[in-house]
ChimeraX commands (.cxc) that place a marker at each C-alpha (Angstrom):
marker #1 position -0.17,0.12,-0.17 radius 0.5
marker #1 position 1.39,3.20,-1.28 radius 0.5
marker #1 position 0.35,5.98,0.90 radius 0.5
marker #1 position 0.83,10.37,0.65 radius 0.5
marker #1 position 0.04,12.33,3.44 radius 0.5
marker #1 position -0.43,16.26,3.47 radius 0.5
marker #1 position 0.03,18.03,6.80 radius 0.5
marker #1 position -3.62,19.56,7.93 radius 0.5
marker #1 position -3.19,22.53,10.95 radius 0.5
marker #1 position -6.69,22.75,11.90 radius 0.5
marker #1 position -8.23,21.57,15.28 radius 0.5
marker #1 position -7.91,18.03,15.77 radius 0.5
marker #1 position -7.12,16.85,12.14 radius 0.5
marker #1 position -3.39,16.26,11.80 radius 0.5
marker #1 position -3.44,15.24,8.35 radius 0.5
marker #1 position -5.13,13.82,4.94 radius 0.5
marker #1 position -3.99,10.81,3.27 radius 0.5
marker #1 position -4.39,9.74,-0.34 radius 0.5
marker #1 position -4.13,5.80,-0.58 radius 0.5
marker #1 position -3.05,4.03,-3.66 radius 0.5
marker #1 position -5.06,0.86,-3.33 radius 0.5
marker #1 position -4.01,-0.67,-6.62 radius 0.5
marker #1 position -1.76,0.76,-9.01 radius 0.5
marker #1 position -3.08,3.85,-10.66 radius 0.5
marker #1 position -6.21,3.51,-8.26 radius 0.5
marker #1 position -6.39,6.04,-5.49 radius 0.5
marker #1 position -8.91,6.60,-2.48 radius 0.5
marker #1 position -8.67,10.07,-1.50 radius 0.5
marker #1 position -9.65,12.09,1.98 radius 0.5
marker #1 position -8.32,9.64,4.55 radius 0.5
marker #1 position -8.48,11.70,7.35 radius 0.5
marker #1 position -5.64,11.38,10.38 radius 0.5
marker #1 position -7.24,12.74,13.43 radius 0.5
marker #1 position -5.39,13.37,17.24 radius 0.5
marker #1 position -8.24,12.73,19.46 radius 0.5
marker #1 position -7.01,13.03,23.20 radius 0.5
marker #1 position -3.53,12.55,22.20 radius 0.5
marker #1 position -4.49,9.07,20.15 radius 0.5
marker #1 position -3.98,8.89,16.37 radius 0.5
marker #1 position -7.52,8.10,14.57 radius 0.5
marker #1 position -8.20,6.87,11.08 radius 0.5
marker #1 position -11.36,8.38,9.57 radius 0.5
marker #1 position -12.22,6.90,6.08 radius 0.5
marker #1 position -14.13,9.05,3.93 radius 0.5
marker #1 position -17.78,8.79,3.75 radius 0.5
marker #1 position -20.84,10.42,1.32 radius 0.5
marker #1 position -24.03,12.39,3.20 radius 0.5
marker #1 position -27.17,13.14,1.98 radius 0.5
marker #1 position -30.59,14.29,3.00 radius 0.5
marker #1 position -33.47,11.80,3.21 radius 0.5
marker #1 position -37.02,12.65,2.30 radius 0.5
marker #1 position -37.42,13.08,6.21 radius 0.5
marker #1 position -35.06,15.65,5.95 radius 0.5
marker #1 position -32.45,13.41,8.12 radius 0.5
marker #1 position -29.04,13.20,6.88 radius 0.5
marker #1 position -27.68,9.79,6.06 radius 0.5
marker #1 position -24.04,8.86,5.67 radius 0.5
marker #1 position -22.28,5.68,3.74 radius 0.5
marker #1 position -19.04,4.70,3.92 radius 0.5
marker #1 position -16.98,5.55,0.35 radius 0.5
marker #1 position -14.99,2.01,1.49 radius 0.5
marker #1 position -16.64,-1.01,2.87 radius 0.5
marker #1 position -14.71,-3.76,4.55 radius 0.5
marker #1 position -15.90,-7.65,4.54 radius 0.5
marker #1 position -14.96,-7.86,8.14 radius 0.5
marker #1 position -13.81,-5.34,10.94 radius 0.5
marker #1 position -10.55,-7.27,10.86 radius 0.5
marker #1 position -9.43,-5.86,7.60 radius 0.5
marker #1 position -10.48,-2.38,8.75 radius 0.5
marker #1 position -8.42,-2.73,11.68 radius 0.5
marker #1 position -5.58,-4.26,10.00 radius 0.5
marker #1 position -5.59,-0.94,7.09 radius 0.5
marker #1 position -6.07,1.46,10.18 radius 0.5
marker #1 position -2.83,0.11,11.75 radius 0.5
marker #1 position -0.82,0.15,8.29 radius 0.5
marker #1 position -2.10,3.89,7.86 radius 0.5
marker #1 position -1.38,4.97,11.59 radius 0.5
marker #1 position 2.44,3.05,11.15 radius 0.5
marker #1 position 2.85,4.97,7.71 radius 0.5
marker #1 position 1.72,8.19,9.47 radius 0.5
marker #1 position 4.09,7.71,12.20 radius 0.5
marker #1 position 6.75,6.79,9.97 radius 0.5
marker #1 position 6.05,9.85,8.15 radius 0.5
marker #1 position 5.71,12.43,10.87 radius 0.5
marker #1 position 9.50,11.64,11.79 radius 0.5
marker #1 position 10.67,13.36,8.99 radius 0.5
marker #1 position 7.99,15.98,8.74 radius 0.5
marker #1 position 7.68,17.49,12.21 radius 0.5
marker #1 position 4.34,19.93,13.01 radius 0.5
marker #1 position 5.75,23.67,12.64 radius 0.5
marker #1 position 3.39,25.90,15.30 radius 0.5
marker #1 position 2.71,29.22,13.83 radius 0.5
marker #1 position 1.41,30.22,17.13 radius 0.5
marker #1 position 0.96,29.43,20.69 radius 0.5
marker #1 position -2.15,29.26,22.61 radius 0.5
marker #1 position -1.93,30.64,26.30 radius 0.5
marker link #1:1,2 radius 0.2
marker link #1:2,3 radius 0.2
marker link #1:3,4 radius 0.2
marker link #1:4,5 radius 0.2
marker link #1:5,6 radius 0.2
marker link #1:6,7 radius 0.2
marker link #1:7,8 radius 0.2
marker link #1:8,9 radius 0.2
marker link #1:9,10 radius 0.2
marker link #1:10,11 radius 0.2
marker link #1:11,12 radius 0.2
marker link #1:12,13 radius 0.2
marker link #1:13,14 radius 0.2
marker link #1:14,15 radius 0.2
marker link #1:15,16 radius 0.2
marker link #1:16,17 radius 0.2
marker link #1:17,18 radius 0.2
marker link #1:18,19 radius 0.2
marker link #1:19,20 radius 0.2
marker link #1:20,21 radius 0.2
marker link #1:21,22 radius 0.2
marker link #1:22,23 radius 0.2
marker link #1:23,24 radius 0.2
marker link #1:24,25 radius 0.2
marker link #1:25,26 radius 0.2
marker link #1:26,27 radius 0.2
marker link #1:27,28 radius 0.2
marker link #1:28,29 radius 0.2
marker link #1:29,30 radius 0.2
marker link #1:30,31 radius 0.2
marker link #1:31,32 radius 0.2
marker link #1:32,33 radius 0.2
marker link #1:33,34 radius 0.2
marker link #1:34,35 radius 0.2
marker link #1:35,36 radius 0.2
marker link #1:36,37 radius 0.2
marker link #1:37,38 radius 0.2
marker link #1:38,39 radius 0.2
marker link #1:39,40 radius 0.2
marker link #1:40,41 radius 0.2
marker link #1:41,42 radius 0.2
marker link #1:42,43 radius 0.2
marker link #1:43,44 radius 0.2
marker link #1:44,45 radius 0.2
marker link #1:45,46 radius 0.2
marker link #1:46,47 radius 0.2
marker link #1:47,48 radius 0.2
marker link #1:48,49 radius 0.2
marker link #1:49,50 radius 0.2
marker link #1:50,51 radius 0.2
marker link #1:51,52 radius 0.2
marker link #1:52,53 radius 0.2
marker link #1:53,54 radius 0.2
marker link #1:54,55 radius 0.2
marker link #1:55,56 radius 0.2
marker link #1:56,57 radius 0.2
marker link #1:57,58 radius 0.2
marker link #1:58,59 radius 0.2
marker link #1:59,60 radius 0.2
marker link #1:60,61 radius 0.2
marker link #1:61,62 radius 0.2
marker link #1:62,63 radius 0.2
marker link #1:63,64 radius 0.2
marker link #1:64,65 radius 0.2
marker link #1:65,66 radius 0.2
marker link #1:66,67 radius 0.2
marker link #1:67,68 radius 0.2
marker link #1:68,69 radius 0.2
marker link #1:69,70 radius 0.2
marker link #1:70,71 radius 0.2
marker link #1:71,72 radius 0.2
marker link #1:72,73 radius 0.2
marker link #1:73,74 radius 0.2
marker link #1:74,75 radius 0.2
marker link #1:75,76 radius 0.2
marker link #1:76,77 radius 0.2
marker link #1:77,78 radius 0.2
marker link #1:78,79 radius 0.2
marker link #1:79,80 radius 0.2
marker link #1:80,81 radius 0.2
marker link #1:81,82 radius 0.2
marker link #1:82,83 radius 0.2
marker link #1:83,84 radius 0.2
marker link #1:84,85 radius 0.2
marker link #1:85,86 radius 0.2
marker link #1:86,87 radius 0.2
marker link #1:87,88 radius 0.2
marker link #1:88,89 radius 0.2
marker link #1:89,90 radius 0.2
marker link #1:90,91 radius 0.2
marker link #1:91,92 radius 0.2
marker link #1:92,93 radius 0.2
marker link #1:93,94 radius 0.2
marker link #1:94,95 radius 0.2
marker link #1:95,96 radius 0.2
view
């Protein structure tokens, strides 16, 4: 799996990832979050408004079982940690 990261400096979003899932086939907008000090991988999903004006969400990528999803998340987290070692975050300002 070939993963490219782009740094993001907003709130709990650490980075965005583009994953090459097959040669020349890419999955965009995988989000790397930092929630209470823990790295979390969020896969893209589509939202739409139903007839009842309720918002529904559909996952863009679906796994046949939860084990495969966990393996993907672990691979992405490990790649992110390695990427972050050579691409340190630069704080533009400090909160007081």
